[in-house]
C-alpha positions, 0 to 999 in steps of 0.5 A, a space after each residue: 137612161 137612154 141606154 136602158 130604153 134601147 135595151 128594152 126596146 130591142 128585147 121587145 123587138 126580139 120578142 115580136 120577131 120571135 112571135 112572127 118568124 117560125 123558126 125563132 123562139 123566145 121563152 120569156 121576157 127575161 130570155 128576150 132581155 138577155 138575148 137582146 144584150 147578147 145580140 147587141 154584144 155580138 154585133 159590137 164585137 164579132 159583127 163589127 170585125 166581120 163587117 169590116 172584113 166583108 165590106 168589099 163584098 158588102 159593097 158588091 151586094 149593096 149592103 144586103 150582105 150585112 143581113 147575113 152577118 146579122 143572121 149569123 150574130 143571131 145564131 151566135 146569140 142563140 148558142 149562148 142564151 138559154 131560152 132563145 132558139 133559132 132553128 136554121 139559117 133561113 130563120 135567122 136571116 129572116 129574123 135578122 131583116 125583120 129585127 132590123 125593121 122592127 127595131 127601127 120602127 120601135 126606136 122611131 116611135 118611142 125615141 124620136 131624134 132630139 136634134 129635130 126642132 
């Protein structure tokens, strides 16, 4: 149940970012759900490998290079999902930063940490 809620919150974050960033477009809620799944899959597979390979560069940039990798994963997901469009790398980079922020805020609001008593 928690994974399903996480997926829906990620789709909501994708939809919010698409409405804020001019170069990102989502055609509807189904496309947002599929895009959230594709972004998650890309980050869990290719993104994970890229983050390991570029770890020294990430250390030099104090973690900011991870946004570049996340932007690439956004563009990769847009290439495979019909109804999810990213215009250019600048839009993908801004979208990756905002997607991280919005997703974190939504999860903090909806799914508080269970370990806190």
